Biopython code that builds the backbone (N, CA, C, O; Angstrom):
import numpy as np
from Bio.PDB.StructureBuilder import StructureBuilder

atoms = [
    (1, "MET", "N", (89.027, 108.159, 92.009)),
    (1, "MET", "CA", (90.122, 108.950, 91.482)),
    (1, "MET", "C", (91.094, 109.270, 92.622)),
    (1, "MET", "O", (90.668, 109.696, 93.696)),
    (2, "THR", "N", (92.378, 109.071, 92.397)),
    (2, "THR", "CA", (93.379, 109.324, 93.425)),
    (2, "THR", "C", (93.641, 110.826, 93.542)),
    (2, "THR", "O", (93.341, 111.597, 92.630)),
    (3, "ARG", "N", (94.202, 111.221, 94.672)),
    (3, "ARG", "CA", (94.510, 112.626, 94.911)),
    (3, "ARG", "C", (95.886, 112.709, 95.575)),
    (3, "ARG", "O", (96.171, 111.983, 96.527)),
    (4, "LYS", "N", (96.735, 113.605, 95.060)),
    (4, "LYS", "CA", (98.079, 113.773, 95.587)),
    (4, "LYS", "C", (98.101, 114.886, 96.630)),
    (4, "LYS", "O", (97.495, 115.942, 96.450)),
    (5, "ILE", "N", (98.817, 114.623, 97.732)),
    (5, "ILE", "CA", (98.941, 115.552, 98.848)),
    (5, "ILE", "C", (100.403, 115.947, 99.003)),
    (5, "ILE", "O", (101.296, 115.106, 98.896)),
    (6, "PHE", "N", (100.640, 117.224, 99.254)),
    (6, "PHE", "CA", (101.969, 117.742, 99.567)),
    (6, "PHE", "C", (102.134, 117.724, 101.078)),
    (6, "PHE", "O", (101.259, 118.197, 101.803)),
    (7, "VAL", "N", (103.243, 117.184, 101.558)),
    (7, "VAL", "CA", (103.515, 117.089, 102.996)),
    (7, "VAL", "C", (104.885, 117.693, 103.262)),
    (7, "VAL", "O", (105.870, 117.316, 102.627)),
    (8, "ALA", "N", (104.946, 118.636, 104.205)),
    (8, "ALA", "CA", (106.222, 119.288, 104.499)),
    (8, "ALA", "C", (106.438, 119.424, 105.997)),
    (8, "ALA", "O", (105.524, 119.235, 106.798)),
    (9, "ASN", "N", (107.660, 119.754, 106.348)),
    (9, "ASN", "CA", (108.100, 120.032, 107.712)),
    (9, "ASN", "C", (108.192, 118.774, 108.566)),
    (9, "ASN", "O", (108.047, 118.846, 109.786)),
    (10, "PHE", "N", (108.430, 117.626, 107.946)),
    (10, "PHE", "CA", (108.669, 116.436, 108.762)),
    (10, "PHE", "C", (110.175, 116.286, 108.977)),
    (10, "PHE", "O", (110.969, 116.806, 108.193)),
    (11, "PRO", "N", (110.571, 115.577, 110.038)),
    (11, "PRO", "CA", (111.990, 115.412, 110.320)),
    (11, "PRO", "C", (112.735, 114.766, 109.150)),
    (11, "PRO", "O", (112.176, 113.928, 108.442)),
    (12, "TYR", "N", (113.976, 115.151, 108.951)),
    (12, "TYR", "CA", (114.779, 114.622, 107.849)),
    (12, "TYR", "C", (114.966, 113.112, 107.935)),
    (12, "TYR", "O", (115.193, 112.466, 106.912)),
    (13, "ARG", "N", (114.876, 112.543, 109.119)),
    (13, "ARG", "CA", (115.068, 111.094, 109.294)),
    (13, "ARG", "C", (113.820, 110.272, 108.939)),
    (13, "ARG", "O", (113.874, 109.043, 108.940)),
    (14, "THR", "N", (112.703, 110.936, 108.639)),
    (14, "THR", "CA", (111.456, 110.241, 108.321)),
    (14, "THR", "C", (111.631, 109.338, 107.104)),
    (14, "THR", "O", (112.258, 109.723, 106.117)),
    (15, "THR", "N", (111.071, 108.137, 107.187)),
    (15, "THR", "CA", (111.144, 107.196, 106.065)),
    (15, "THR", "C", (109.814, 107.169, 105.313)),
    (15, "THR", "O", (108.789, 107.632, 105.814)),
    (16, "VAL", "N", (109.854, 106.623, 104.114)),
    (16, "VAL", "CA", (108.642, 106.456, 103.308)),
    (16, "VAL", "C", (107.652, 105.564, 104.057)),
    (16, "VAL", "O", (106.445, 105.800, 104.010)),
    (17, "GLU", "N", (108.151, 104.557, 104.736)),
    (17, "GLU", "CA", (107.285, 103.644, 105.487)),
    (17, "GLU", "C", (106.551, 104.386, 106.606)),
    (17, "GLU", "O", (105.358, 104.162, 106.814)),
    (18, "GLU", "N", (107.249, 105.261, 107.326)),
    (18, "GLU", "CA", (106.616, 106.025, 108.405)),
    (18, "GLU", "C", (105.547, 106.968, 107.860)),
    (18, "GLU", "O", (104.476, 107.117, 108.447)),
    (19, "LEU", "N", (105.850, 107.594, 106.741)),
    (19, "LEU", "CA", (104.885, 108.491, 106.105)),
    (19, "LEU", "C", (103.648, 107.709, 105.667)),
    (19, "LEU", "O", (102.520, 108.167, 105.846)),
    (20, "THR", "N", (103.865, 106.542, 105.099)),
    (20, "THR", "CA", (102.762, 105.683, 104.664)),
    (20, "THR", "C", (101.883, 105.287, 105.844)),
    (20, "THR", "O", (100.659, 105.391, 105.762)),
    (21, "VAL", "N", (102.484, 104.838, 106.934)),
    (21, "VAL", "CA", (101.723, 104.424, 108.122)),
    (21, "VAL", "C", (100.909, 105.593, 108.665)),
    (21, "VAL", "O", (99.753, 105.413, 109.048)),
    (22, "LEU", "N", (101.488, 106.774, 108.702)),
    (22, "LEU", "CA", (100.786, 107.954, 109.199)),
    (22, "LEU", "C", (99.534, 108.240, 108.370)),
    (22, "LEU", "O", (98.471, 108.510, 108.929)),
    (23, "PHE", "N", (99.648, 108.182, 107.053)),
    (23, "PHE", "CA", (98.524, 108.509, 106.179)),
    (23, "PHE", "C", (97.530, 107.364, 106.028)),
    (23, "PHE", "O", (96.364, 107.606, 105.718)),
    (24, "GLU", "N", (97.963, 106.123, 106.238)),
    (24, "GLU", "CA", (97.047, 104.983, 106.142)),
    (24, "GLU", "C", (95.937, 105.047, 107.185)),
    (24, "GLU", "O", (94.905, 104.395, 107.025)),
    (25, "GLN", "N", (96.130, 105.811, 108.234)),
    (25, "GLN", "CA", (95.091, 105.968, 109.250)),
    (25, "GLN", "C", (93.868, 106.690, 108.681)),
    (25, "GLN", "O", (92.798, 106.693, 109.290)),
    (26, "HIS", "N", (94.040, 107.299, 107.505)),
    (26, "HIS", "CA", (92.974, 108.113, 106.912)),
    (26, "HIS", "C", (92.512, 107.586, 105.560)),
    (26, "HIS", "O", (91.724, 108.241, 104.878)),
    (27, "GLY", "N", (92.993, 106.411, 105.166)),
    (27, "GLY", "CA", (92.556, 105.815, 103.915)),
    (27, "GLY", "C", (93.679, 105.087, 103.206)),
    (27, "GLY", "O", (94.766, 104.894, 103.751)),
    (28, "GLU", "N", (93.393, 104.686, 101.977)),
    (28, "GLU", "CA", (94.347, 103.929, 101.166)),
    (28, "GLU", "C", (95.461, 104.845, 100.655)),
    (28, "GLU", "O", (95.204, 105.881, 100.043)),
    (29, "VAL", "N", (96.696, 104.440, 100.921)),
    (29, "VAL", "CA", (97.853, 105.160, 100.398)),
    (29, "VAL", "C", (98.307, 104.433, 99.131)),
    (29, "VAL", "O", (98.742, 103.283, 99.184)),
    (30, "VAL", "N", (98.200, 105.116, 98.003)),
    (30, "VAL", "CA", (98.601, 104.543, 96.717)),
    (30, "VAL", "C", (100.116, 104.615, 96.569)),
    (30, "VAL", "O", (100.745, 103.667, 96.099)),
    (31, "SER", "N", (100.704, 105.750, 96.976)),
    (31, "SER", "CA", (102.157, 105.901, 96.927)),
    (31, "SER", "C", (102.590, 106.992, 97.897)),
    (31, "SER", "O", (101.807, 107.869, 98.261)),
    (32, "ALA", "N", (103.838, 106.920, 98.302)),
    (32, "ALA", "CA", (104.444, 107.949, 99.152)),
    (32, "ALA", "C", (105.878, 108.141, 98.679)),
    (32, "ALA", "O", (106.593, 107.174, 98.418)),
    (33, "LYS", "N", (106.287, 109.401, 98.572)),
    (33, "LYS", "CA", (107.639, 109.712, 98.109)),
    (33, "LYS", "C", (108.196, 110.852, 98.950)),
    (33, "LYS", "O", (107.470, 111.769, 99.334)),
    (34, "ILE", "N", (109.486, 110.784, 99.231)),
    (34, "ILE", "CA", (110.174, 111.840, 99.963)),
    (34, "ILE", "C", (111.195, 112.459, 99.028)),
    (34, "ILE", "O", (111.985, 111.751, 98.403)),
    (35, "ALA", "N", (111.179, 113.783, 98.932)),
    (35, "ALA", "CA", (112.134, 114.490, 98.081)),
    (35, "ALA", "C", (113.510, 114.429, 98.728)),
    (35, "ALA", "O", (113.651, 114.622, 99.936)),
    (36, "THR", "N", (114.522, 114.157, 97.910)),
    (36, "THR", "CA", (115.894, 114.082, 98.419)),
    (36, "THR", "C", (116.797, 115.023, 97.645)),
    (36, "THR", "O", (116.537, 115.354, 96.489)),
    (37, "ASP", "N", (117.858, 115.444, 98.303)),
    (37, "ASP", "CA", (118.865, 116.290, 97.676)),
    (37, "ASP", "C", (119.601, 115.475, 96.618)),
    (37, "ASP", "O", (119.995, 114.337, 96.876)),
    (38, "ARG", "N", (119.784, 116.031, 95.462)),
    (38, "ARG", "CA", (120.419, 115.283, 94.365)),
    (38, "ARG", "C", (121.862, 114.909, 94.665)),
    (38, "ARG", "O", (122.324, 113.838, 94.273)),
    (39, "GLU", "N", (122.572, 115.786, 95.358)),
    (39, "GLU", "CA", (123.990, 115.531, 95.614)),
    (39, "GLU", "C", (124.235, 114.622, 96.811)),
    (39, "GLU", "O", (125.088, 113.737, 96.756)),
    (40, "THR", "N", (123.486, 114.840, 97.898)),
    (40, "THR", "CA", (123.744, 114.088, 99.131)),
    (40, "THR", "C", (122.806, 112.911, 99.335)),
    (40, "THR", "O", (123.128, 111.993, 100.090)),
    (41, "GLY", "N", (121.648, 112.918, 98.674)),
    (41, "GLY", "CA", (120.662, 111.868, 98.879)),
    (41, "GLY", "C", (119.878, 112.039, 100.167)),
    (41, "GLY", "O", (119.033, 111.205, 100.493)),
    (42, "ARG", "N", (120.146, 113.111, 100.906)),
    (42, "ARG", "CA", (119.466, 113.387, 102.178)),
    (42, "ARG", "C", (118.070, 113.941, 101.930)),
    (42, "ARG", "O", (117.836, 114.666, 100.963)),
    (43, "SER", "N", (117.146, 113.588, 102.821)),
    (43, "SER", "CA", (115.778, 114.094, 102.732)),
    (43, "SER", "C", (115.777, 115.614, 102.763)),
    (43, "SER", "O", (116.610, 116.232, 103.426)),
    (44, "ARG", "N", (114.835, 116.213, 102.041)),
    (44, "ARG", "CA", (114.667, 117.668, 102.046)),
    (44, "ARG", "C", (113.531, 118.084, 102.987)),
    (44, "ARG", "O", (113.201, 119.267, 103.071)),
    (45, "GLY", "N", (112.934, 117.123, 103.692)),
    (45, "GLY", "CA", (111.909, 117.425, 104.684)),
    (45, "GLY", "C", (110.520, 117.632, 104.112)),
    (45, "GLY", "O", (109.628, 118.136, 104.795)),
    (46, "PHE", "N", (110.338, 117.242, 102.858)),
    (46, "PHE", "CA", (109.004, 117.293, 102.267)),
    (46, "PHE", "C", (108.834, 116.150, 101.289)),
    (46, "PHE", "O", (109.801, 115.520, 100.862)),
    (47, "GLY", "N", (107.572, 115.895, 100.941)),
    (47, "GLY", "CA", (107.299, 114.812, 100.008)),
    (47, "GLY", "C", (105.855, 114.837, 99.564)),
    (47, "GLY", "O", (105.146, 115.826, 99.751)),
    (48, "PHE", "N", (105.430, 113.740, 98.976)),
    (48, "PHE", "CA", (104.083, 113.635, 98.421)),
    (48, "PHE", "C", (103.486, 112.289, 98.776)),
    (48, "PHE", "O", (104.169, 111.265, 98.765)),
    (49, "VAL", "N", (102.202, 112.305, 99.091)),
    (49, "VAL", "CA", (101.455, 111.078, 99.370)),
    (49, "VAL", "C", (100.251, 111.083, 98.446)),
    (49, "VAL", "O", (99.536, 112.080, 98.345)),
    (50, "GLU", "N", (100.034, 109.963, 97.774)),
    (50, "GLU", "CA", (98.872, 109.838, 96.892)),
    (50, "GLU", "C", (97.853, 108.945, 97.586)),
    (50, "GLU", "O", (98.129, 107.788, 97.902)),
    (51, "MET", "N", (96.677, 109.504, 97.815)),
    (51, "MET", "CA", (95.602, 108.792, 98.504)),
    (51, "MET", "C", (94.650, 108.172, 97.487)),
    (51, "MET", "O", (94.589, 108.606, 96.336)),
    (52, "GLY", "N", (93.905, 107.151, 97.921)),
    (52, "GLY", "CA", (93.013, 106.390, 97.045)),
    (52, "GLY", "C", (91.809, 107.151, 96.528)),
    (52, "GLY", "O", (91.260, 106.789, 95.487)),
    (53, "SER", "N", (91.377, 108.209, 97.233)),
    (53, "SER", "CA", (90.231, 108.981, 96.764)),
    (53, "SER", "C", (90.347, 110.424, 97.237)),
    (53, "SER", "O", (91.139, 110.744, 98.124)),
    (54, "GLU", "N", (89.551, 111.278, 96.632)),
    (54, "GLU", "CA", (89.532, 112.685, 97.024)),
    (54, "GLU", "C", (89.038, 112.848, 98.454)),
    (54, "GLU", "O", (89.536, 113.698, 99.192)),
    (55, "GLU", "N", (88.059, 112.037, 98.847)),
    (55, "GLU", "CA", (87.516, 112.117, 100.203)),
    (55, "GLU", "C", (88.569, 111.733, 101.237)),
    (55, "GLU", "O", (88.696, 112.386, 102.273)),
    (56, "GLN", "N", (89.319, 110.676, 100.954)),
    (56, "GLN", "CA", (90.374, 110.247, 101.873)),
    (56, "GLN", "C", (91.459, 111.317, 101.971)),
    (56, "GLN", "O", (91.970, 111.595, 103.056)),
    (57, "ALA", "N", (91.800, 111.907, 100.848)),
    (57, "ALA", "CA", (92.817, 112.963, 100.849)),
    (57, "ALA", "C", (92.348, 114.163, 101.666)),
    (57, "ALA", "O", (93.118, 114.718, 102.450)),
    (58, "ALA", "N", (91.097, 114.564, 101.489)),
    (58, "ALA", "CA", (90.554, 115.700, 102.238)),
    (58, "ALA", "C", (90.572, 115.421, 103.738)),
    (58, "ALA", "O", (90.902, 116.301, 104.534)),
    (59, "GLU", "N", (90.218, 114.200, 104.119)),
    (59, "GLU", "CA", (90.231, 113.822, 105.540)),
    (59, "GLU", "C", (91.653, 113.834, 106.095)),
    (59, "GLU", "O", (91.882, 114.323, 107.202)),
    (60, "ALA", "N", (92.603, 113.302, 105.340)),
    (60, "ALA", "CA", (94.001, 113.292, 105.783)),
    (60, "ALA", "C", (94.525, 114.718, 105.953)),
    (60, "ALA", "O", (95.216, 115.011, 106.929)),
    (61, "ILE", "N", (94.205, 115.597, 105.019)),
    (61, "ILE", "CA", (94.632, 116.993, 105.116)),
    (61, "ILE", "C", (94.033, 117.631, 106.362)),
    (61, "ILE", "O", (94.733, 118.294, 107.127)),
    (62, "ARG", "N", (92.750, 117.429, 106.557)),
    (62, "ARG", "CA", (92.054, 118.022, 107.707)),
    (62, "ARG", "C", (92.636, 117.523, 109.039)),
    (62, "ARG", "O", (92.833, 118.306, 109.968)),
    (63, "GLN", "N", (92.906, 116.226, 109.121)),
    (63, "GLN", "CA", (93.390, 115.635, 110.366)),
    (63, "GLN", "C", (94.877, 115.873, 110.632)),
    (63, "GLN", "O", (95.280, 116.010, 111.787)),
    (64, "LEU", "N", (95.696, 115.925, 109.579)),
    (64, "LEU", "CA", (97.144, 115.941, 109.778)),
    (64, "LEU", "C", (97.801, 117.312, 109.671)),
    (64, "LEU", "O", (98.900, 117.500, 110.192)),
    (65, "ASN", "N", (97.171, 118.258, 109.022)),
    (65, "ASN", "CA", (97.782, 119.580, 108.902)),
    (65, "ASN", "C", (97.941, 120.198, 110.295)),
    (65, "ASN", "O", (96.967, 120.350, 111.032)),
    (66, "GLY", "N", (99.172, 120.548, 110.641)),
    (66, "GLY", "CA", (99.474, 121.136, 111.939)),
    (66, "GLY", "C", (99.745, 120.124, 113.038)),
    (66, "GLY", "O", (100.179, 120.498, 114.128)),
    (67, "GLN", "N", (99.492, 118.829, 112.765)),
    (67, "GLN", "CA", (99.731, 117.792, 113.769)),
    (67, "GLN", "C", (101.222, 117.633, 114.017)),
    (67, "GLN", "O", (102.029, 117.690, 113.089)),
    (68, "ASP", "N", (101.580, 117.431, 115.282)),
    (68, "ASP", "CA", (102.973, 117.191, 115.636)),
    (68, "ASP", "C", (103.410, 115.830, 115.110)),
    (68, "ASP", "O", (102.727, 114.826, 115.310)),
    (69, "PHE", "N", (104.546, 115.809, 114.444)),
    (69, "PHE", "CA", (105.120, 114.566, 113.939)),
    (69, "PHE", "C", (106.629, 114.661, 114.135)),
    (69, "PHE", "O", (107.302, 115.434, 113.452)),
    (70, "GLY", "N", (107.148, 113.888, 115.051)),
    (70, "GLY", "CA", (108.574, 113.931, 115.331)),
    (70, "GLY", "C", (109.026, 115.269, 115.891)),
    (70, "GLY", "O", (110.158, 115.693, 115.659)),
    (71, "GLY", "N", (108.139, 115.939, 116.632)),
    (71, "GLY", "CA", (108.495, 117.220, 117.234)),
    (71, "GLY", "C", (108.313, 118.419, 116.324)),
    (71, "GLY", "O", (108.717, 119.530, 116.668)),
    (72, "ARG", "N", (107.710, 118.206, 115.169)),
    (72, "ARG", "CA", (107.498, 119.302, 114.213)),
    (72, "ARG", "C", (106.051, 119.305, 113.731)),
    (72, "ARG", "O", (105.466, 118.243, 113.518)),
    (73, "PRO", "N", (105.463, 120.504, 113.557)),
    (73, "PRO", "CA", (104.083, 120.556, 113.050)),
    (73, "PRO", "C", (104.065, 120.326, 111.536)),
    (73, "PRO", "O", (104.703, 121.060, 110.782)),
    (74, "LEU", "N", (103.339, 119.318, 111.109)),
    (74, "LEU", "CA", (103.264, 119.013, 109.677)),
    (74, "LEU", "C", (102.523, 120.107, 108.914)),
    (74, "LEU", "O", (101.585, 120.717, 109.428)),
    (75, "ALA", "N", (102.955, 120.338, 107.697)),
    (75, "ALA", "CA", (102.234, 121.193, 106.750)),
    (75, "ALA", "C", (101.692, 120.248, 105.683)),
    (75, "ALA", "O", (102.458, 119.651, 104.928)),
    (76, "VAL", "N", (100.377, 120.116, 105.625)),
    (76, "VAL", "CA", (99.745, 119.154, 104.719)),
    (76, "VAL", "C", (98.684, 119.889, 103.908)),
    (76, "VAL", "O", (97.795, 120.532, 104.466)),
    (77, "ARG", "N", (98.788, 119.787, 102.587)),
    (77, "ARG", "CA", (97.800, 120.429, 101.717)),
    (77, "ARG", "C", (97.741, 119.675, 100.387)),
    (77, "ARG", "O", (98.586, 118.832, 100.084)),
    (78, "GLU", "N", (96.720, 120.009, 99.613)),
    (78, "GLU", "CA", (96.587, 119.399, 98.294)),
    (78, "GLU", "C", (97.776, 119.814, 97.434)),
    (78, "GLU", "O", (98.159, 120.984, 97.422)),
    (79, "ALA", "N", (98.350, 118.872, 96.727)),
    (79, "ALA", "CA", (99.482, 119.175, 95.847)),
    (79, "ALA", "C", (98.980, 119.926, 94.628)),
    (79, "ALA", "O", (97.908, 119.638, 94.096)),
    (80, "GLU", "N", (99.773, 120.889, 94.199)),
    (80, "GLU", "CA", (99.437, 121.651, 92.996)),
    (80, "GLU", "C", (100.030, 120.955, 91.791)),
    (80, "GLU", "O", (101.103, 120.356, 91.875)),
    (81, "ASP", "N", (99.331, 121.034, 90.664)),
    (81, "ASP", "CA", (99.874, 120.467, 89.433)),
    (81, "ASP", "C", (101.155, 121.192, 89.079)),
    (81, "ASP", "O", (101.256, 122.413, 89.196)),
    (82, "ARG", "N", (102.114, 120.426, 88.650)),
    (82, "ARG", "CA", (103.397, 120.996, 88.268)),
    (82, "ARG", "C", (103.280, 121.560, 86.858)),
    (82, "ARG", "O", (102.902, 120.856, 85.922)),
    (83, "GLY", "N", (103.605, 122.816, 86.726)),
    (83, "GLY", "CA", (103.578, 123.463, 85.423)),
    (83, "GLY", "C", (104.872, 123.196, 84.676)),
    (83, "GLY", "O", (105.695, 122.394, 85.117)),
    (84, "PRO", "N", (105.053, 123.864, 83.547)),
    (84, "PRO", "CA", (106.304, 123.713, 82.808)),
    (84, "PRO", "C", (107.483, 124.118, 83.681)),
    (84, "PRO", "O", (107.425, 125.125, 84.386)),
    (85, "ARG", "N", (108.531, 123.346, 83.631)),
    (85, "ARG", "CA", (109.703, 123.616, 84.465)),
    (85, "ARG", "C", (110.614, 124.619, 83.791)),
    (85, "ARG", "O", (110.857, 124.568, 82.585)),
    (86, "ARG", "N", (111.107, 125.529, 84.604)),
    (86, "ARG", "CA", (112.116, 126.483, 84.133)),
    (86, "ARG", "C", (113.476, 125.953, 84.543)),
    (86, "ARG", "O", (113.621, 125.319, 85.588)),
    (87, "GLY", "N", (114.456, 126.215, 83.720)),
    (87, "GLY", "CA", (115.810, 125.838, 84.085)),
    (87, "GLY", "C", (116.320, 126.725, 85.206)),
    (87, "GLY", "O", (116.061, 127.929, 85.212)),
    (88, "ALA", "N", (117.042, 126.146, 86.154)),
    (88, "ALA", "CA", (117.579, 126.918, 87.272)),
    (88, "ALA", "C", (118.987, 127.397, 86.979)),
    (88, "ALA", "O", (119.555, 128.150, 87.771)),
    (89, "GLY", "N", (119.534, 127.003, 85.921)),
    (89, "GLY", "CA", (120.899, 127.362, 85.563)),
    (89, "GLY", "C", (121.178, 126.755, 84.214)),
    (89, "GLY", "O", (120.291, 126.177, 83.586)),
    (90, "GLY", "N", (122.360, 126.879, 83.784)),
    (90, "GLY", "CA", (122.657, 126.269, 82.501)),
    (90, "GLY", "C", (123.996, 126.708, 81.985)),
    (90, "GLY", "O", (124.888, 127.046, 82.763)),
    (91, "PHE", "N", (124.147, 126.706, 80.695)),
    (91, "PHE", "CA", (125.410, 127.061, 80.087)),
    (91, "PHE", "C", (125.243, 128.302, 79.236)),
    (91, "PHE", "O", (124.267, 128.439, 78.498)),
    (92, "ARG", "N", (126.183, 129.183, 79.342)),
    (92, "ARG", "CA", (126.205, 130.379, 78.512)),
    (92, "ARG", "C", (127.004, 130.068, 77.262)),
    (92, "ARG", "O", (127.856, 129.180, 77.267)),
    (93, "PRO", "N", (126.733, 130.787, 76.204)),
    (93, "PRO", "CA", (127.577, 130.605, 75.020)),
    (93, "PRO", "C", (129.043, 130.804, 75.413)),
    (93, "PRO", "O", (129.374, 131.719, 76.167)),
    (94, "GLY", "N", (129.886, 129.966, 74.911)),
    (94, "GLY", "CA", (131.288, 130.044, 75.273)),
    (94, "GLY", "C", (131.644, 129.020, 76.340)),
    (94, "GLY", "O", (132.811, 128.888, 76.710)),
    (95, "GLY", "N", (130.644, 128.294, 76.840)),
    (95, "GLY", "CA", (130.915, 127.194, 77.747)),
    (95, "GLY", "C", (130.981, 127.550, 79.216)),
    (95, "GLY", "O", (131.267, 126.673, 80.032)),
    (96, "ARG", "N", (130.730, 128.802, 79.598)),
    (96, "ARG", "CA", (130.801, 129.164, 81.020)),
    (96, "ARG", "C", (129.477, 128.854, 81.695)),
    (96, "ARG", "O", (128.414, 129.271, 81.237)),
    (97, "ARG", "N", (129.559, 128.126, 82.774)),
    (97, "ARG", "CA", (128.340, 127.752, 83.513)),
    (97, "ARG", "C", (127.944, 128.891, 84.437)),
    (97, "ARG", "O", (128.797, 129.566, 85.015)),
    (98, "PHE", "N", (126.633, 129.096, 84.569)),
    (98, "PHE", "CA", (126.135, 130.082, 85.531)),
    (98, "PHE", "C", (124.960, 129.479, 86.277)),
    (98, "PHE", "O", (124.305, 128.556, 85.791)),
    (99, "SER", "N", (124.701, 130.006, 87.455)),
    (99, "SER", "CA", (123.611, 129.459, 88.262)),
    (99, "SER", "C", (122.541, 130.501, 88.553)),
    (99, "SER", "O", (121.644, 130.247, 89.357)),
    (100, "GLY", "N", (122.612, 131.638, 87.937)),
    (100, "GLY", "CA", (121.585, 132.641, 88.131)),
    (100, "GLY", "C", (121.882, 133.615, 89.236)),
    (100, "GLY", "O", (121.067, 134.505, 89.478)),
    (101, "GLY", "N", (122.974, 133.507, 89.907)),
    (101, "GLY", "CA", (123.288, 134.444, 90.976)),
    (101, "GLY", "C", (124.720, 134.273, 91.430)),
    (101, "GLY", "O", (125.360, 133.259, 91.153)),
    (102, "GLY", "N", (125.203, 135.257, 92.118)),
    (102, "GLY", "CA", (126.566, 135.188, 92.651)),
    (102, "GLY", "C", (127.600, 135.374, 91.556)),
    (102, "GLY", "O", (127.285, 135.735, 90.421)),
    (103, "ARG", "N", (128.825, 135.120, 91.928)),
    (103, "ARG", "CA", (129.925, 135.234, 90.951)),
    (103, "ARG", "C", (130.060, 133.975, 90.144)),
    (103, "ARG", "O", (129.711, 132.890, 90.610)),
    (104, "TRP", "N", (130.566, 134.107, 88.931)),
    (104, "TRP", "CA", (130.835, 132.947, 88.111)),
    (104, "TRP", "C", (132.048, 133.160, 87.289)),
    (104, "TRP", "O", (132.437, 132.278, 86.523)),
]
sb = StructureBuilder()
sb.init_structure("model")
sb.init_model(0)
sb.init_chain("A")
sb.init_seg("    ")
for serial, (resi, resn, name, xyz) in enumerate(atoms, 1):
    if name == "N":
        sb.init_residue(resn, " ", resi, " ")
    sb.init_atom(name, np.array(xyz, "f"), 0.0, 1.0, " ", f" {name:<3s}", serial, name[0])
structure = sb.get_structure()
C-alpha cells in the first residue's frame, strides 16, 4: 500500500526530479508533486511525495525531516487526508466579489 508524504520548506527552485531523487534514497517513489501558485506558476515551497510502502514512507520521514536541503531544513511528515474543501471566497448576491477580508 502506498503512503503519501507532505514535504515543506524546500527552496522555490526545487524541481520534481530533485525531490524524486532525494526520496528515492529511501524507497520507491510512486509520484512527486510540487504545489504552485495558480497565478504565477511559481513553486509554493511545499509538495507531496507518494512512496511505494508505509515502511518506506516512515523511513523517509525519519531520515529527511529536519535535513538540510538547499540551505533549508526540510519539514517532512505523513500527509493528512484532505477533508471537504471550504470556499475561500466567492460571489455575493448582486454580483459583488468578496475574498473574506479587507475592503471590497
